[in-house]
SEVOMI-898500 format. One record per atom (N, C-alpha, C): z, y, x. Coordinates in steps of 0.1 Angstrom, whole numbers, padded with zeros to 4 digits, always signed. Layout:
<nodes>
ZYX ...
</nodes>
This chain:
<nodes>
-0635+0886+1090 -0628+0892+1101 -0638+0896+1112 -0637+0908+1117 -0646+0912+1128 -0639+0914+1140 -0646+0915+1152 -0639+0917+1165 -0631+0929+1166 -0635+0940+1158 -0628+0952+1160 -0614+0952+1152 -0613+0943+1143 -0600+0942+1135 -0592+0931+1138 -0597+0921+1146 -0590+0909+1148 -0576+0911+1154 -0574+0921+1163 -0561+0923+1170 -0550+0928+1160 -0554+0932+1148 -0545+0937+1138 -0537+0926+1132 -0542+0913+1134 -0536+0902+1127 -0524+0896+1136 -0517+0887+1129 -0506+0881+1136 -0505+0866+1132 -0496+0858+1138 -0495+0844+1134 -0492+0843+1119 -0485+0852+1113 -0481+0851+1099 -0494+0851+1090 -0505+0856+1095 -0517+0857+1087 -0524+0843+1086 -0521+0834+1094 -0528+0821+1095 -0520+0809+1091 -0508+0812+1085 -0499+0801+1081 -0506+0792+1070 -0513+0799+1061 -0521+0792+1051 -0536+0793+1055 -0541+0784+1063 -0555+0786+1069 -0566+0785+1058 -0576+0792+1060 -0588+0792+1051 -0597+0781+1057 -0594+0769+1054 -0601+0758+1060 -0600+0746+1050 -0611+0738+1050 -0612+0726+1041 -0605+0714+1048 -0603+0715+1061 -0598+0703+1068 -0585+0707+1075 -0574+0700+1071 -0561+0704+1077 -0560+0701+1092 -0569+0693+1097 -0569+0690+1111 -0578+0700+1119 -0584+0709+1113 -0592+0719+1119 -0589+0733+1114 -0581+0741+1122 -0578+0754+1117 -0590+0763+1115 -0588+0774+1108 -0600+0782+1104 -0606+0789+1116 -0619+0793+1114 -0626+0800+1124 -0620+0813+1127 -0614+0819+1116 -0607+0832+1118 -0596+0831+1129 -0588+0819+1128 -0578+0817+1137 -0583+0816+1152 -0594+0808+1153 -0600+0807+1166 -0605+0820+1172 -0611+0828+1163 -0616+0842+1167 -0604+0850+1172 -0593+0850+1164 -0581+0858+1167 -0575+0854+1180 -0574+0840+1183 -0569+0836+1195 -0578+0840+1207 -0590+0840+1205 -0599+0844+1216 -0598+0859+1219 -0598+0867+1209 -0598+0881+1210 -0585+0886+1215 -0574+0879+1213 -0561+0884+1217 -0555+0876+1229 -0564+0869+1236 -0559+0861+1248 -0553+0869+1258 -0558+0882+1259 -0552+0891+1269 -0537+0893+1267 -0533+0893+1254 -0519+0895+1250 -0511+0882+1251 -0517+0872+1245 -0510+0859+1245 -0509+0852+1258 -0515+0858+1268 -0512+0853+1282 -0498+0855+1286 -0490+0863+1278 -0476+0865+1281 -0467+0854+1276 -0473+0844+1269 -0466+0833+1264 -0469+0820+1272 -0459+0811+1271 -0461+0798+1278 -0463+0800+1293 -0456+0809+1299 -0458+0812+1314 -0449+0801+1321 -0453+0799+1334 -0446+0789+1342 -0438+0795+1353 -0425+0791+1354 -0417+0794+1365 -0418+0783+1376 -0419+0787+1388 -0421+0778+1399 -0407+0772+1404 -0397+0781+1404 -0384+0777+1410 -0373+0777+1401 -0375+0776+1388 -0364+0774+1378 -0358+0787+1373 -0348+0786+1364 -0342+0798+1357 -0332+0805+1366 -0337+0812+1376 -0328+0819+1386 -0332+0834+1385 -0323+0843+1389 -0326+0857+1387 -0338+0862+1395 -0340+0857+1407 -0352+0861+1415 -0361+0849+1415 -0371+0849+1406 -0379+0837+1403 -0393+0839+1408 -0401+0828+1408 -0415+0829+1411 -0422+0825+1398 -0431+0834+1393 -0438+0832+1381 -0453+0830+1384 -0459+0820+1378 -0473+0818+1380 -0482+0828+1372 -0489+0836+1379 -0498+0846+1373 -0511+0845+1379 -0521+0842+1371 -0535+0839+1376 -0535+0829+1388 -0527+0818+1385 -0527+0807+1395 -0520+0810+1408 -0513+0821+1408 -0506+0826+1421 -0491+0828+1418 -0482+0822+1426 -0468+0825+1424 -0465+0840+1427 -0459+0847+1417 -0455+0861+1418 -0440+0863+1417 -0434+0869+1427 -0420+0872+1426 -0416+0881+1415 -0406+0877+1407 -0402+0885+1395 -0387+0885+1394 -0382+0896+1388 -0368+0896+1384 -0368+0889+1370 -0360+0879+1368 -0361+0870+1357 -0350+0875+1346 -0355+0881+1336 -0346+0884+1324 -0350+0876+1312 -0356+0864+1314 -0361+0856+1303 -0353+0843+1301 -0345+0839+1310 -0339+0825+1310 -0325+0826+1304 -0321+0815+1296 -0308+0815+1290 -0297+0809+1299 -0300+0809+1312 -0290+0803+1321 -0278+0812+1323 -0271+0815+1312 -0261+0826+1311 -0250+0825+1322 -0246+0813+1325 -0235+0812+1335 -0240+0806+1348 -0252+0806+1350 -0258+0801+1363 -0256+0786+1366 -0254+0778+1355 -0250+0764+1357 -0262+0755+1359 -0274+0760+1355 -0286+0751+1356 -0289+0747+1371 -0285+0756+1380 -0288+0752+1394 -0275+0753+1403 -0264+0750+1396 -0251+0749+1403 -0251+0736+1411 -0245+0737+1423 -0245+0725+1432 -0238+0713+1425 -0227+0716+1418 -0219+0705+1412 -0227+0698+1400 -0234+0706+1392 -0242+0700+1381 -0254+0692+1387 -0260+0697+1397 -0271+0690+1403 -0266+0677+1409 -0255+0677+1416 -0249+0665+1422 -0245+0655+1411 -0240+0660+1400 -0236+0650+1389 -0249+0644+1383 -0259+0652+1382 -0272+0646+1376 -0278+0635+1386 -0277+0638+1399 -0283+0629+1408 -0275+0616+1408 -0261+0617+1408 -0253+0605+1407 -0256+0596+1395 -0258+0603+1384 -0260+0596+1371 -0274+0589+1372 -0284+0596+1378 -0297+0590+1380 -0296+0577+1388 -0288+0577+1398 -0286+0565+1407 -0280+0554+1399 -0271+0557+1390 -0263+0547+1383 -0270+0542+1370 -0276+0551+1362 -0281+0548+1349 -0297+0548+1348 -0303+0554+1358 -0318+0555+1357 -0322+0568+1350 -0335+0568+1347 -0340+0581+1342 -0339+0584+1327 -0338+0573+1319 -0337+0576+1305 -0328+0567+1297 -0324+0571+1285 -0315+0563+1277 -0322+0551+1271 -0335+0553+1268 -0344+0542+1263 -0339+0536+1250 -0334+0544+1241 -0330+0539+1228 -0323+0550+1220 -0324+0548+1207 -0317+0558+1198 -0302+0556+1200 -0294+0566+1196 -0279+0565+1197 -0274+0553+1189 -0280+0551+1177 -0275+0541+1168 -0277+0527+1174 -0288+0525+1181 -0292+0512+1186 -0287+0509+1200 -0294+0515+1210 -0290+0511+1224 -0289+0523+1234 -0290+0536+1229 -0291+0547+1237 -0278+0553+1242 -0267+0548+1237 -0254+0554+1241 -0249+0547+1253 -0242+0555+1262 -0235+0550+1274 -0221+0555+1273 -0213+0550+1283 -0200+0555+1284 -0199+0570+1286 -0209+0575+1293 -0210+0590+1295 -0211+0597+1282 -0220+0592+1273 -0222+0599+1260 -0209+0599+1253 -0201+0588+1253 -0189+0588+1246 -0178+0597+1252 -0179+0598+1265 -0170+0607+1272 -0173+0622+1268 -0186+0625+1267 -0189+0639+1264 -0185+0642+1249 -0187+0632+1240 -0183+0634+1226 -0168+0637+1226 -0160+0630+1233 -0146+0632+1233 -0142+0645+1239 -0148+0648+1250 -0145+0661+1257 -0148+0673+1248 -0160+0672+1242 -0164+0684+1234 -0155+0685+1221 -0151+0674+1215 -0142+0674+1204 -0129+0681+1208 -0124+0677+1219 -0111+0683+1224 -0114+0698+1227 -0125+0702+1233 -0128+0715+1237 -0129+0725+1225 -0136+0720+1214 -0137+0729+1202 -0127+0725+1191 -0118+0716+1194 -0107+0713+1185 -0112+0708+1172 -0120+0698+1173 -0126+0691+1161 -0123+0676+1162 -0123+0669+1151 -0120+0655+1151 -0131+0647+1158 -0144+0651+1156 -0155+0642+1161 -0167+0651+1164 -0175+0646+1173 -0187+0652+1178 -0198+0642+1179 -0210+0647+1175 -0222+0639+1178 -0233+0647+1185 -0241+0640+1193 -0250+0647+1203 -0264+0645+1198 -0272+0655+1200 -0286+0655+1197 -0295+0658+1209 -0307+0652+1209 -0315+0654+1221 -0323+0667+1221 -0322+0674+1210 -0329+0687+1209 -0320+0697+1202 -0319+0709+1207 -0312+0720+1200 -0317+0723+1187 -0331+0725+1186 -0337+0728+1174 -0336+0716+1164 -0339+0704+1169 -0339+0692+1161 -0325+0689+1156 -0315+0692+1164 -0301+0690+1160 -0297+0699+1148 -0300+0712+1149 -0297+0721+1138 -0304+0717+1126 -0317+0713+1127 -0325+0709+1116 -0319+0696+1110 -0316+0686+1118 -0311+0674+1114 -0297+0675+1108 -0289+0684+1113 -0275+0686+1107 -0276+0690+1092 -0284+0700+1089 -0285+0705+1076 -0293+0696+1067 -0304+0690+1072 -0311+0681+1064 -0303+0668+1061 -0294+0665+1069 -0286+0653+1067 -0274+0655+1057 -0270+0668+1056 -0258+0671+1048 -0262+0676+1034 -0274+0682+1033 -0277+0689+1020 -0287+0680+1012 -0286+0682+0998 -0295+0674+0989 -0302+0684+0980 -0311+0678+0972 -0320+0687+0964 -0313+0697+0955 -0302+0693+0949 -0296+0702+0939 -0286+0712+0946 -0285+0711+0959 -0275+0719+0967 -0281+0733+0969 -0273+0742+0974 -0277+0756+0978 -0272+0759+0992 -0281+0762+1001 -0278+0766+1014 -0278+0781+1014 -0267+0788+1017 -0266+0802+1017 -0265+0807+1031 -0276+0812+1036 -0277+0815+1051 -0278+0830+1053 -0272+0835+1064 -0275+0849+1068 -0290+0851+1070 -0295+0862+1065 -0309+0865+1065 -0315+0864+1079 -0307+0866+1090 -0312+0865+1103 -0310+0852+1110 -0307+0842+1102 -0304+0829+1108 -0316+0823+1115 -0314+0815+1125 -0325+0809+1133 -0334+0800+1124 -0346+0799+1128 -0356+0792+1120 -0352+0777+1119 -0346+0771+1129 -0342+0757+1129 -0332+0755+1117 -0323+0764+1114 -0314+0763+1103 -0322+0764+1090 -0331+0773+1089 -0339+0774+1077 -0347+0762+1074 -0353+0757+1085 -0362+0745+1084 -0354+0733+1080 -0342+0732+1085 -0333+0721+1081 -0330+0721+1066 -0326+0733+1061 -0324+0734+1047 -0336+0731+1038 -0348+0736+1043 -0360+0733+1036 -0363+0718+1035 -0361+0711+1047 -0364+0697+1047 -0355+0689+1038 -0343+0694+1036 -0334+0687+1027 -0338+0688+1012 -0346+0698+1009 -0350+0700+0995 -0340+0710+0988 -0330+0714+0995 -0320+0723+0988 -0326+0737+0986 -0320+0744+0976 -0324+0758+0974 -0319+0766+0986 -0327+0775+0990 -0322+0784+1001 -0320+0798+0995 -0308+0804+0998 -0305+0817+0994 -0301+0825+1007 -0307+0837+1009 -0304+0844+1021 -0295+0856+1017 -0283+0857+1023 -0275+0870+1021 -0279+0880+1032 -0278+0892+1028 -0281+0903+1037 -0273+0902+1050 -0279+0905+1061 -0273+0903+1074 -0258+0908+1075 -0249+0899+1077 -0235+0903+1079 -0229+0910+1068 -0234+0909+1056 -0230+0916+1044 -0221+0907+1035 -0208+0909+1035 -0199+0901+1028 -0201+0902+1013 -0205+0914+1008 -0207+0916+0994 -0220+0908+0989 -0230+0908+0997 -0242+0901+0994 -0239+0886+0994 -0231+0881+1003 -0227+0867+1003 -0219+0864+0990 -0209+0873+0987 -0201+0870+0975 -0210+0869+0962 -0220+0878+0962 -0229+0878+0950 -0236+0864+0949 -0241+0859+0960 -0248+0847+0960 -0239+0835+0957 -0227+0835+0962 -0218+0824+0960 -0214+0824+0945 -0213+0836+0939 -0210+0837+0925 -0222+0832+0916 -0234+0836+0920 -0246+0832+0913 -0247+0817+0912 -0244+0810+0923 -0246+0796+0923 -0233+0788+0923 -0224+0794+0915 -0210+0788+0914 -0210+0774+0909 -0220+0770+0901 -0221+0757+0895 -0228+0746+0904 -0231+0750+0916 -0238+0741+0925 -0230+0738+0937 -0233+0727+0944 -0227+0724+0957 -0233+0734+0967 -0225+0741+0975 -0230+0752+0983 -0223+0751+0997 -0231+0756+1007 -0225+0758+1020 -0230+0772+1025 -0222+0777+1034 -0225+0790+1040 -0229+0788+1055 -0240+0793+1060 -0245+0791+1073 -0247+0804+1080 -0242+0806+1092 -0245+0818+1100 -0245+0814+1115 -0250+0823+1123 -0250+0822+1137 -0237+0828+1143 -0234+0824+1156 -0223+0831+1163 -0228+0844+1169 -0238+0843+1178 -0245+0854+1184 -0260+0853+1179 -0265+0863+1173 -0278+0862+1167 -0289+0863+1179 -0298+0854+1178 -0307+0852+1190 -0317+0863+1193 -0320+0871+1183 -0330+0882+1185 -0323+0895+1186 -0311+0897+1181 -0305+0910+1181 -0292+0911+1190 -0286+0899+1193 -0275+0900+1202 -0262+0905+1196 -0262+0906+1183 -0249+0910+1176 -0243+0897+1172 -0230+0898+1167 -0223+0887+1163 -0221+0886+1148 -0219+0874+1143 -0215+0872+1129 -0202+0879+1126 -0201+0887+1116 -0188+0893+1113 -0179+0884+1105 -0174+0874+1112 -0166+0863+1106 -0153+0868+1100 -0148+0880+1104 -0136+0885+1098 -0138+0889+1083 -0151+0891+1080 -0154+0895+1066 -0161+0883+1059 -0169+0875+1066 -0176+0864+1060 -0167+0853+1056 -0158+0849+1065 -0149+0838+1062 -0141+0839+1050 -0134+0851+1048 -0125+0852+1036 -0133+0851+1023 -0146+0856+1023 -0154+0854+1011 -0157+0840+1008 -0161+0832+1018 -0163+0818+1016 -0151+0811+1012 -0139+0814+1018 -0127+0808+1014 -0123+0811+0999 -0126+0823+0995 -0123+0827+0981 -0130+0818+0972 -0142+0814+0975 -0151+0806+0967 -0149+0791+0969 -0141+0787+0979 -0138+0773+0982 -0150+0767+0988 -0158+0774+0996 -0171+0769+1002 -0169+0768+1017 -0174+0756+1022 -0173+0754+1037 -0184+0762+1044 -0181+0765+1057 -0189+0773+1066 -0194+0764+1078 -0207+0767+1081 -0213+0761+1093 -0216+0773+1102 -0211+0773+1115 -0215+0784+1124 -0223+0778+1136 -0234+0783+1138 -0243+0779+1149 -0239+0788+1162 -0233+0781+1171 -0228+0788+1183 -0237+0787+1195 -0250+0786+1193 -0260+0783+1203 -0258+0793+1215 -0258+0806+1212 -0257+0816+1223 -0243+0820+1226 -0233+0815+1218 -0219+0820+1220 -0210+0809+1226 -0214+0796+1226 -0206+0786+1232 -0206+0788+1247 -0194+0788+1253 -0191+0790+1267 -0192+0805+1271 -0198+0813+1263 -0200+0827+1267 -0189+0837+1261 -0182+0833+1251 -0172+0842+1245 -0160+0833+1239 -0149+0840+1236 -0138+0833+1231 -0130+0827+1242 -0118+0822+1239 -0109+0817+1249 -0115+0805+1256 -0117+0806+1269 -0123+0796+1277 -0137+0792+1272 -0143+0801+1265 -0157+0799+1261 -0158+0791+1248 -0148+0791+1239 -0149+0783+1227 -0157+0789+1216 -0162+0801+1218 -0172+0807+1209 -0167+0817+1200 -0175+0822+1191 -0172+0833+1182 -0161+0830+1172 -0161+0818+1167 -0150+0814+1158 -0137+0816+1164 -0136+0813+1177 -0123+0815+1184 -0121+0830+1187 -0131+0837+1191 -0130+0851+1193 -0125+0859+1181 -0129+0855+1169 -0125+0862+1157 -0112+0856+1151 -0107+0846+1157 -0094+0840+1153 -0095+0832+1140 -0107+0827+1137 -0109+0820+1124 -0114+0805+1127 -0111+0800+1138 -0116+0787+1142 -0111+0776+1132 -0099+0777+1128 -0093+0767+1119 -0099+0768+1105 -0106+0779+1102 -0112+0781+1089 -0127+0777+1088 -0133+0773+1099 -0147+0770+1100 -0148+0755+1101 -0154+0748+1091 -0154+0734+1091 -0163+0728+1101 -0175+0733+1103 -0185+0727+1112 -0190+0737+1122 -0189+0733+1135 -0195+0741+1146 -0207+0733+1151 -0218+0741+1153 -0230+0735+1159 -0233+0744+1172 -0238+0738+1182 -0242+0745+1194 -0252+0737+1202 -0258+0744+1211 -0269+0738+1220 -0264+0738+1234 -0271+0729+1242 -0268+0727+1256 -0278+0735+1265 -0288+0741+1259 -0299+0747+1266 -0297+0761+1270 -0285+0767+1267 -0282+0780+1271 -0271+0780+1282 -0259+0783+1278 -0249+0784+1289 -0246+0771+1296 -0248+0760+1290 -0246+0747+1296 -0256+0744+1307 -0268+0751+1306 -0278+0749+1316 -0285+0735+1315 -0286+0730+1303 -0292+0716+1302 -0302+0716+1290 -0301+0706+1281 -0309+0704+1270 -0302+0696+1259 -0305+0699+1246 -0299+0692+1235 -0290+0700+1227 -0282+0694+1219 -0273+0701+1210 -0262+0692+1205 -0252+0698+1199 -0241+0689+1193 -0235+0696+1181 -0229+0688+1172 -0222+0692+1160 -0208+0686+1161 -0198+0694+1157 -0184+0690+1157 -0178+0693+1144 -0170+0684+1139 -0163+0686+1126 -0154+0675+1122 -0151+0673+1110 -0142+0663+1105 -0148+0649+1107 -0139+0639+1109 -0144+0625+1110 -0153+0621+1098 -0148+0624+1086 -0155+0620+1074 -0169+0625+1074 -0171+0638+1078 -0184+0645+1077 -0193+0639+1088 -0188+0637+1100 -0196+0633+1111 -0200+0618+1109 -0191+0610+1104 -0194+0596+1101 -0206+0595+1092 -0206+0603+1082 -0217+0603+1072 -0230+0608+1079 -0229+0619+1087 -0241+0625+1093 -0248+0616+1102 -0240+0607+1109 -0246+0598+1119 -0257+0589+1112 -0255+0586+1100 -0264+0577+1093 -0274+0584+1084 -0273+0597+1082 -0282+0604+1073 -0290+0616+1080 -0287+0618+1093 -0295+0628+1101 -0306+0620+1109 -0318+0621+1104 -0329+0613+1110 -0332+0617+1124 -0331+0630+1128 -0334+0633+1142 -0323+0627+1152 -0312+0623+1146 -0302+0616+1154 -0305+0601+1155 -0307+0595+1144 -0308+0580+1143 -0322+0575+1147 -0332+0583+1147 -0346+0578+1149 -0353+0585+1161 -0345+0590+1170 -0351+0595+1183 -0341+0591+1194 -0347+0591+1206 -0340+0586+1218 -0328+0595+1221 -0317+0589+1226 -0306+0596+1231 -0309+0604+1243 -0301+0614+1246 -0302+0622+1258 -0301+0613+1271 -0309+0616+1281 -0307+0608+1293 -0293+0610+1299 -0288+0599+1305 -0274+0600+1311 -0273+0611+1322 -0284+0614+1329 -0283+0624+1339 -0281+0638+1332 -0286+0640+1321 -0284+0652+1313 -0269+0653+1308 -0264+0642+1303 -0251+0641+1299 -0241+0644+1310 -0244+0639+1322 -0235+0641+1334 -0235+0656+1337 -0247+0662+1336 -0248+0677+1339 -0240+0684+1329 -0240+0681+1316 -0233+0688+1306 -0218+0687+1308 -0213+0674+1311 -0199+0672+1314 -0194+0681+1325 -0203+0682+1336 -0199+0690+1347 -0199+0705+1344 -0209+0709+1336 -0210+0723+1332 -0197+0727+1324 -0193+0718+1315 -0181+0721+1307 -0169+0722+1316 -0168+0714+1326 -0157+0714+1335 -0156+0728+1343 -0168+0732+1348 -0169+0744+1355 -0166+0756+1347 -0172+0757+1335 -0170+0768+1326 -0156+0769+1321 -0148+0758+1321 -0135+0758+1315 -0124+0761+1326 -0128+0762+1338 -0118+0764+1349 -0112+0778+1348 -0120+0788+1346 -0115+0802+1344 -0126+0810+1337 -0123+0823+1336 -0133+0831+1329 -0142+0839+1338 -0142+0836+1351 -0149+0845+1361 -0164+0846+1358 -0171+0835+1354 -0185+0836+1352 -0187+0843+1338 -0179+0841+1328 -0180+0848+1316 -0178+0863+1318 -0168+0866+1325 -0165+0880+1328 -0176+0887+1335 -0182+0881+1344 -0193+0887+1352 -0205+0889+1343 -0208+0879+1335 -0219+0880+1325 -0217+0891+1316 -0205+0893+1310 -0202+0903+1301 -0203+0917+1308 -0198+0918+1320 -0198+0930+1328 -0213+0934+1330 -0221+0925+1334 -0235+0928+1336 -0242+0932+1323 -0238+0926+1312 -0245+0929+1299 -0241+0943+1294 -0228+0947+1296 -0224+0960+1292 -0231+0971+1301 -0232+0968+1313 -0239+0977+1323 -0253+0979+1319 -0260+0968+1316 -0275+0968+1314 -0277+0976+1300 -0270+0972+1290 -0271+0979+1277 -0269+0994+1278 -0258+0997+1285 -0254+1012+1286 -0265+1019+1293 -0271+1014+1304 -0281+1021+1312 -0294+1022+1303 -0297+1012+1296 -0309+1012+1287 -0307+1023+1277 -0295+1024+1271 -0293+1034+1261 -0293+1048+1267 -0289+1050+1279 -0290+1062+1286 -0304+1066+1289 -0313+1056+1290 -0327+1059+1292 -0334+1062+1279 -0327+1061+1268 -0333+1064+1255 -0339+1052+1248 -0336+1040+1253 -0341+1027+1247 -0331+1022+1237 -0335+1018+1225 -0326+1013+1215 -0323+0998+1218 -0311+0994+1218 -0307+0980+1220 -0301+0975+1207 -0303+0982+1196 -0298+0978+1183 -0283+0977+1182 -0279+0966+1177 -0264+0964+1175 -0259+0953+1185 -0266+0951+1196 -0263+0941+1206 -0249+0943+1212 -0241+0933+1212 -0228+0934+1219 -0226+0922+1229 -0237+0916+1232 -0236+0903+1240 -0246+0903+1251 -0248+0892+1257 -0258+0890+1268 -0272+0890+1263 -0274+0889+1250 -0288+0890+1244 -0290+0905+1241 -0300+0910+1249 -0302+0925+1248 -0316+0928+1244 -0319+0933+1232 -0332+0936+1228 -0336+0950+1233 -0348+0952+1237 -0354+0965+1240 -0364+0968+1229 -0359+0976+1219 -0367+0977+1206 -0378+0988+1208 -0390+0984+1206 -0402+0993+1209 -0407+1000+1197 -0406+0993+1185 -0411+0999+1173 -0422+0991+1167 -0432+0997+1160 -0442+0989+1153 -0456+0989+1160 -0457+0994+1171 -0470+0995+1178 -0472+0982+1186 -0479+0972+1180 -0481+0959+1185 -0489+0960+1198 -0500+0968+1199 -0508+0968+1211 -0500+0974+1222 -0492+0984+1220 -0483+0990+1230 -0474+0979+1236 -0468+0971+1227 -0459+0961+1231 -0465+0951+1241 -0477+0947+1239 -0484+0938+1248 -0489+0945+1260 -0494+0957+1259 -0498+0964+1271 -0486+0966+1280 -0474+0969+1275 -0462+0971+1283 -0458+0958+1289 -0459+0947+1281 -0456+0934+1286 -0463+0930+1299 -0476+0933+1298 -0485+0930+1310 -0481+0939+1322 -0478+0952+1318 -0475+0961+1329 -0461+0958+1335 -0452+0953+1327 -0439+0949+1333 -0440+0937+1342 -0448+0928+1338 -0451+0916+1346 -0458+0920+1359 -0467+0929+1358 -0474+0933+1370 -0465+0940+1380 -0455+0947+1375 -0445+0954+1383 -0434+0944+1388 -0434+0932+1383 -0424+0922+1388 -0412+0920+1380 -0414+0922+1366 -0403+0920+1357 -0407+0910+1347 -0400+0899+1346 -0403+0888+1336 -0393+0889+1325 -0398+0894+1313 -0390+0896+1301 -0398+0892+1289 -0393+0885+1280 -0401+0880+1268 -0405+0891+1259 -0418+0889+1254 -0423+0898+1244 -0421+0892+1230 -0415+0899+1221 -0412+0893+1208 -0419+0901+1197 -0428+0894+1190 -0437+0900+1180 -0433+0895+1166 -0438+0902+1156 -0437+0897+1142 -0445+0884+1141 -0441+0874+1134 -0430+0874+1124 -0416+0869+1130 -0415+0868+1143 -0402+0865+1148 -0391+0876+1146 -0396+0888+1146 -0388+0900+1143 -0395+0908+1133 -0388+0918+1126 -0395+0926+1116 -0407+0934+1123 -0417+0938+1115 -0428+0945+1120 -0425+0958+1126 -0414+0965+1121 -0411+0978+1126 -0401+0978+1138 -0398+0966+1143 -0388+0965+1154 -0393+0955+1164 -0406+0955+1168 -0411+0947+1179 -0403+0950+1191 -0402+0940+1201 -0393+0942+1211 -0395+0933+1223 -0388+0937+1234 -0386+0927+1245 -0372+0923+1244 -0369+0910+1248 -0356+0905+1247 -0351+0901+1261 -0341+0907+1266 -0335+0904+1279 -0323+0894+1278 -0323+0885+1286 -0311+0875+1287 -0304+0878+1300 -0292+0883+1299 -0284+0887+1311 -0274+0876+1315 -0273+0873+1328 -0265+0862+1332 -0254+0867+1342 -0246+0857+1345 -0235+0860+1355 -0241+0861+1369 -0253+0855+1371 -0259+0855+1384 -0267+0867+1388 -0270+0876+1378 -0277+0888+1382 -0268+0897+1390 -0274+0903+1400 -0266+0912+1408 -0269+0926+1403 -0261+0936+1407 -0263+0950+1403 -0277+0954+1408 -0281+0950+1420 -0294+0953+1425 -0305+0948+1416 -0303+0935+1411 -0313+0930+1402 -0315+0938+1390 -0304+0942+1384 -0304+0950+1372 -0309+0964+1374 -0305+0970+1385 -0310+0984+1388 -0325+0984+1390 -0330+0974+1397 -0344+0973+1400 -0352+0971+1387 -0346+0962+1378 -0352+0960+1365 -0352+0973+1357 -0341+0980+1357 -0341+0993+1350 -0350+1003+1355 -0352+1004+1368 -0362+1013+1374 -0376+1010+1369 -0379+0997+1369 -0393+0993+1364 -0394+0996+1349 -0384+0994+1341 -0384+0998+1327 -0386+1013+1325 -0379+1020+1333 -0380+1035+1332 -0394+1040+1335 -0400+1033+1345 -0414+1037+1350 -0425+1033+1340 -0422+1023+1332 -0432+1018+1323 -0429+1021+1308 -0418+1014+1303 -0415+1015+1289 -0411+1029+1285 -0402+1035+1292 -0397+1049+1289 -0409+1059+1290 -0417+1057+1301 -0428+1067+1303 -0438+1066+1291 -0441+1054+1287 -0451+1052+1276 -0445+1056+1263 -0433+1054+1260 -0427+1058+1248 -0426+1073+1247 -0423+1080+1258 -0422+1094+1258 -0436+1100+1256 -0446+1094+1262 -0460+1099+1260 -0465+1097+1246 -0460+1087+1239 -0464+1085+1225 -0458+1095+1216 -0446+1100+1219 -0439+1109+1210 -0447+1122+1208 
</nodes>
């Protein structure tokens, strides 16, 4: 590899490093990191004042005011006065940490209360809590699947779900995104094996929804259970925020619901809800649950309060959805593709020009817009993008200012390239 070609590489090229020592990545990787540091400075950036619409972002060791389209604080609950007060009260009563795994000593009465409240909320018999959204999804599938099983996942499923299936040793089969015929073919192909179907509620990179009206009947026809990951859809859609399964009217046909607390709940962690028999088994066979510390009580108190606030009425959901429709519509009017997004996750699809993507990312940041840059292999090579997260707390002024910046930068550069 030479310096003139190094920027043509991506993370996908170094997964199998050319090195004799697994503790020392290859020199090619080190060269690539050095030569592309101008671009990768857009990752692991630091917010000074939290996930709010008008944030301070550290740029060259200086706090810079930005419009924040990067945070998952969809309903504005991460800095809500009631959630903060609940966390402070729990800190005073329980201290800073759970200091034990859930199976041994990490559970408190607050944890049990949250399990019960969530079970009631999503209409399932039992719920268990994880201290990580990624770890929970991974642990759920790794705990349920075995080597001779088949996990049939939507091709755009989150990497945590794919990694969980891999860890279990099960065979992984990917059906074409939202394609019921592709799913039917795979269920037929593996009819002699134990199978599950896995999909997301709102897909995290595209902002579209699982077409459960078509997916669920196919799974039912084959007598196969479904797992839906509602990470981006819990609290944001469906009656009182119960998610995509509720929105599509198939909640009673989906056996397992998984979701995270790091998006609309404004906290951290995840949960899985389902039948008593399934959850009783999973508590003892999901290693990320049994062998890692329980969530701190202050976080549990925050989640309980977020659930209460989000369940009062639909005002925050309605505002988030109104903002999302407005932002997508205006982007489309500017000639920017937002793919099939129908949610608060809004991609700005740039195309295949990797260098342009990063140049625009730096220009957007310099103009005061904080929006994530998404490169291959997180998305296909021909649909590199920025990904906006729209919240209930964004004002029309926030969105219009962001759109003006996008028009002056992204639209201008894309037109110049044509």
